[in-house]
C-alpha positions, 0 to 999 in steps of 0.5 A: 646336835641339830644345828640351830637355825640360824645354821640350817638356814646359813648351811642352805645359804650357801649350799644354793649360792653352790647350786648357783655357781658351780655348772651340773650341780643342783641343790639337792647334792649338796649335802652338808659335809659334802666335799667340794672337790670330792664329792661336788668335783668343784675344780680350782676355777669353780672354787675361785668362782665361789668365793669371790660370789661368798664376798660380793654374797656376805661382803666379807673377804676370804683370804685365800689360804682360808679359801684353800682350807674350806673343804666342806658345805659345813667349814664354809658356814662354819666360816661364815658364821664367824666372819659375820658376827665378828667383821674385822675393820676395814671402812664401810 
């Protein structure tokens, strides 16, 4: 099933953020099913920077255990779709 417009937009935003956050990485190199570590060479430091950028961009918190399970661009986008649609409690 092809992604919806919202899913495609979220994937594009994650790809743009990855390219802006990870040195020597371009949007063209990043596919929806690209593995952060195996395909894109994202190391542990770059992953921390990416998580911080995601938290800042979408104003959410990504627990470390959850971040470690997000290994592809599509998984990150799916997590964001859930987190943004149903934010957890907290103060605004």
